[in-house]
N, C-alpha and C positions, 0 to 999 in steps of 0.2 A: 631413722625417723625422717619422714618427708612432710614438709609444710607447703601447702598450696598458697602461692602468693598472688595469683590472678585467676579470675574466672575463665572458663573455656571460651575460645573464640573460633569462629569458622574461618578457615583459610585454605589456600591451595598449597599442595605439597608435591614436590618432584623428588621421588626416591630413585637413587642410582645404585645398582648392585653389580658386582663383578662375580660371575659364576666361578665356582671352585677357588675363590680367592683364599678362603681359610685353609685350604689344603696345599696351597702353594708354599714354597720355601720362603723364609722371612725376607731374604734379599729381593725376591720377586714381588712380595707384598709391598715392600717399601717403594720399589720402582713403579708398580701399578698405581699405588696411592698418589705418588708424586705426579704421574701423568694425568690421573683423574683430576687432581686439584688444579693442574695447569689448564685443562680444557674447561673446567668449571669457572675458573677465574676469567677466562676469555669470554665465555658465554654470558657471565654476569655483568660484563662491562657496559652493556646497553641499559641496565637497570639502574635506578637511583640508589645511592649508597645505603640508604636506610629502608629500602623496600624489600629486603630479603634477610633471611637468617640461615646460615650454613651449620648443619649438625653433622658430627662424625658418627658413623655407624660401623659395626664390626667388619662389614664387607663392602663398604661404599660410603656414600654421603646422602644426606636428606636436605633438601632446600625448601624452606618455608617461604613462599612468595606472597607478600602482603598486597601486591597490586591487584590480584584477582586471577581467575582461571585462564583468561586469555593471555596474560603475561606468562603464566606457568606453562601453557602449551607452547608458546613461542620459545621459551627457554628450553623446553624439552627438544624442540626441533633443532635449535642451534647446537645443543649437545650431541644430538644424533648425527648432525652434519660434520662435526669436528672430531668424533671419537676415533676415527681411523680404525686400526686393528684391535683396539681395546675392546675386550668382551663385555660390553656394557649393556645392561638391561634397564629400561626406564619405565617407572610406574607413576601415575598421576591420580591424586585423590583430592577431594574437597570435603573437609571434615573438621571436627573440633580438636583444638590444640590448646594446651595451657602451660604456663610457666610454673616450675616447682623449684624448691631448694632442697637438696639432699645433703645430709650432714657429711657424707663421705665423697660423693660425686660432684657436689657443688650445684650450681644453678643450671637448669636445662629445660627442655620442653618434652611433654608427653601428651598422648591423646590418641583416640581412634583414627584420626586422620593420618597420623604418621604410620600407625600399624597397617592400615589398609594400603597405603601407598607402597610400603616395603613388601607387603604380601603380593601385590600385583607385580612389582618388579621382579620378585623371586619366581613368579609363575610363568613369566614370558620367556621368549628366546632372545638370543643376542641380536642387537640392532633393531628391536621392535619397541614401539611406544604403545603402552596400554593405559587405559583410564577406567576409573570406576563409574558406576551409574550416577553417583552423586556429583562427580566432577563434570560429567557430560551435561547433566541438568543445570548445574551452575553456569557452565559455558554457554548453554543454549539461551539462558536468560541474559548473560552479559554480552555475548557476541554470537548471535544465531548463525551467521554465515560461516563461522569457524566450527561450530558444533557439527555441521553436516559431514565433516571429515572423520568423525569418530563413529565407526560402524560396529554393530554388535559382534562379539566373538564368544568363545567358550567361557563358562563360569569357572571360578576357582574357589576352593575351600581352604580357609586358614587353619592354624593350629587349634583354634577354639571351635572348629567345625562350623564356622559361619561362612555362608556362601556369598561370593562377591560377583556381581555381574561385570563382565569385562567388555570394554570397547577398545578397538585398535585403530590407530591412525591410518587412514587410507586416503592418500592424496588424489587417487583417481576419483573418489567421491566428491572431493572439493572441486576438481576440474569439471566434473559433470554438472555439479550444482551451478558453477559459474557460467557454464555454457547455457544451461536452462534459464538462468537469471538474465543472461545477455539476450537470449532469444525472446524471453518474455518482455524485456525492456524494449527491444526493437519492435516487436509486435505492438506493444503499448504506444510507442512513439508514432507508429504508422496509423494506429487508430485515432490518436489525438490529432495527427496531421489531417487525416481524412475528415474528422469531425470539424476541425477548424476550417477546412476548405468548404465543407458543406455549409457551415455557418456563414462564411463570407458570401457563398452563392445565394444564401437565403436572407440577405439583409433586407430590412423593410423596403428599401428603395428598389430592390430587384425582385421582390416576390411577384409572381403572376397575379394580376388584378382581376378579380371576378367582376363581370359587368352586372349592373342592375337591370331589372326588366320592368318595362312599363306596359301593362296590358290595357287595351282599349275596348270598351263596350259602349258604342255611341250610335244613336239613331236620331234623325236620318243621317246619311253619310255626310262627312265633312272633311275638310283639308286639315292635315296635322302639321304644325310647325313647332320645332324645338329650338329655342333661342333664336327665333326669327327665321330659321332655315326649314324649308318645306321638306317633309319626309314622305308624303304620300296621302292617299285618301283612305278613310276608314268608314265602313268596310271598303275594300277587303283587308286593309292593314289592321291587324289586331294585336300585334306584339312588336315592341321596340326594345333593343338592347342599348343601354346608355352607360356612359362612364359614371362611376360613383361621384356624388356631389350635388350641387343645386342646379336646377334646370327650370326654365320658363316654358310652360306648355300652353299652346294656343290651338284651338280647334274652331275652324270657321265653316259654318253651313249657310248656304245661300238663303236669304230671307229671314235669318234668325240672328239674334245678337251672339257674338263670338263667346266661347268659353275660354277663360284665361285662368290657369292654375300654376302656382309655384310649388315645386316639389324638391325635397332633399333626400337623396337616395344613398344607401350604403352598398358596398360590393356584395352581390348575391341576393340583394333584397328584391322582392317582387311586389309591385304596387299596381292596383287596378283603378282606372278612371272610368266610371259608369255615368253616362249622361244622356238625357233625352231632350232634344231641342224643342222648345214651345214658343209660339208667337206671343208677344206681349198683348195684353188687352188694351183696346183703344180707350182713351180717356173721354168721358162724356163732356160735352160743352156745358157752359154755365146755364144756357137756356134750357138744355135737355134736363139738367138736374132740377131746375126750377119747375118745369112742367111735371116732372115725376112727383115732386113734393106737393104740387097743387092738384094732382090727379088728372091732369090732361094728357 
């Protein structure tokens, strides 16, 4: 009789299998198991004491890693690096696991996550780390930079005829991704630097200033002064370029009252001054006005 004591939880599993273990003599099995437990203990030293669960299996061990898929992958890499000549196969999955109480076997863990991880470990070759699609997707969410190292491999079918997509750890893909990321980072830094340099070069104080244009349509001809400085006669002068801002414009024509205009110009602005000089009418004397009124 089995009683479920907890709901299923999604977690990362590292399954370790030793090929032909069950066919080996008992003395060799004991030796293999002792060596496996030693390298597992060494690999687990970097994890917090309560962040993993070690389960015994007929031909190896299963490690439930509560920290997440990135911790599970790092654990698999440490095991791979320290296994020596031990014929170890490593399978990774991310799936449901639940705790159960069995009246004869006692308390333990069961679930599709464990089954999938052990299936993958049994399907691979010595010294190879393989992972399920679910594990890679979880890793891509948790640590995208790590997930690029898991590349697609052949599928595997378990005893229940379920197909599992396999991904194998390829460190060359990680190196290639890092190089691409580094190159992209360098290019991005250069672009930012170039933009920053361009922005400094285009500060408001250093932007090229477009002059304002003052067009003249005056008759008869007169002398043009800007801010009291003579600029020439108009005509022929018909166009003047001035710095943006306020200017005092004066045009003098002989025998006529001068034209005085204050203008405020913006960069690129075009303004036209059009003027015809006329002589002022003479004021009549008091006697002339009186004679006109009396009819004389």
